[in-house]
C-alpha positions as CSV (number, residue, x, y, z in Angstrom):
1,M,-27.4,6.1,-24.5
2,L,-24.5,5.0,-26.7
3,R,-23.1,8.7,-26.7
4,K,-23.2,8.7,-23.0
5,I,-21.3,5.4,-22.5
6,V,-18.9,6.8,-25.2
7,A,-18.5,10.2,-23.4
8,L,-18.1,8.3,-19.9
9,K,-15.2,6.2,-21.9
10,R,-13.8,9.4,-23.2
11,Q,-13.5,10.9,-19.9
12,S,-12.1,7.8,-18.2
13,A,-9.5,7.8,-21.1
14,E,-8.5,11.2,-20.7
15,Q,-8.1,10.8,-16.9
16,R,-5.9,7.9,-17.4
17,V,-3.5,9.5,-20.0
18,R,-3.3,12.7,-17.4
19,A,-2.4,10.4,-14.5
20,L,0.1,8.6,-16.6
21,Q,1.6,11.7,-17.9
22,I,2.0,13.2,-14.4
23,D,3.6,9.9,-13.4
24,V,6.0,10.0,-16.4
25,D,6.9,13.8,-15.4
26,R,7.5,12.9,-12.0
27,I,9.7,10.0,-12.9
28,E,11.8,12.3,-15.3
29,A,12.1,14.8,-12.6
30,G,13.4,12.2,-10.2
31,I,15.9,10.8,-12.8
32,A,17.0,14.7,-13.2
33,A,17.5,15.0,-9.5
34,L,19.3,11.7,-9.2
35,K,21.9,12.5,-12.1
36,A,22.4,16.1,-10.6
37,R,23.5,14.6,-7.2
38,F,25.6,12.1,-9.3
39,Q,27.4,14.9,-11.1
40,E,27.8,16.8,-7.7
41,L,29.7,13.7,-6.4
42,D,31.8,13.3,-9.8
43,A,32.7,17.2,-9.0
44,L,34.6,16.0,-6.0
45,K,33.4,19.2,-3.9
46,G,34.3,17.7,-0.7
47,G,37.6,16.8,-1.6
48,F,39.3,13.2,-1.9
49,E,38.2,11.9,1.6
50,A,34.6,12.9,1.0
51,H,34.5,11.1,-2.3
52,R,36.4,7.9,-0.8
53,L,34.0,7.9,2.0
54,S,31.1,8.0,-0.3
55,E,32.4,5.3,-2.4
56,E,33.1,3.0,0.5
57,N,29.6,3.4,1.8
58,G,28.3,2.4,-1.6
59,H,26.6,5.8,-2.3
60,V,27.8,5.9,-6.0
61,R,26.6,2.6,-6.6
62,K,23.2,3.2,-5.0
63,L,22.8,6.3,-7.0
64,L,23.6,4.3,-10.3
65,A,21.2,1.7,-9.1
66,D,18.6,4.1,-8.5
67,I,19.0,5.7,-11.9
68,R,18.7,2.5,-13.6
69,A,15.5,1.6,-11.6
70,A,14.0,5.0,-12.4
71,D,14.8,4.5,-16.0
72,A,13.3,1.1,-16.1
73,A,10.1,2.4,-14.2
74,L,10.0,5.3,-16.8
75,H,10.1,2.9,-19.8
76,L,7.2,1.0,-18.4
77,K,5.1,4.2,-17.6
78,R,5.9,5.5,-21.2
79,T,4.6,2.2,-22.6
80,D,1.3,2.6,-20.4
81,L,1.0,6.0,-21.8
82,H,1.5,5.2,-25.2
83,A,-1.3,2.3,-24.7
84,A,-3.6,5.1,-23.1
85,R,-3.1,7.4,-25.8
86,E,-4.1,4.8,-28.4
87,A,-7.2,3.9,-26.2
88,L,-8.2,7.7,-26.3
89,K,-7.9,8.0,-29.9
90,R,-10.2,5.0,-30.3
91,V,-12.7,6.8,-28.3
92,F,-12.5,9.9,-30.4
93,H,-13.1,7.8,-33.4
94,S,-16.1,6.2,-31.9
95,E,-17.3,9.8,-31.0
96,E,-16.7,11.1,-34.7
97,R,-18.7,7.9,-35.9
98,L,-21.6,8.6,-33.7
99,A,-21.6,12.2,-34.8
100,N,-21.8,11.3,-38.4
101,P,-25.3,11.1,-39.7
102,L,-24.7,8.2,-42.1
103,F,-23.9,5.9,-38.9
104,N,-27.0,7.1,-37.1
105,G,-29.1,6.1,-39.6
């Protein structure tokens, strides 16, 4: 019975790690896209007038704010991912102990 409980905990921990890794990857991709948009603005592809209008309408400030917000979200997700990986390690350790004949008596 104990082995089944530990197996369920492992499955749950693995799913959490996978879900958090997907979130981290998604946030990183979003940050890369925002930075690419920012670099496009910096290249002044639309000329001075387009750059001036973009600045007047707050587009640059919004992009920078979005990048900062995404960086903060990424930091939090990475912290959660680290904690989830540590929990998974503990479950693996529990499984190893259950597989050890000395522990099983």
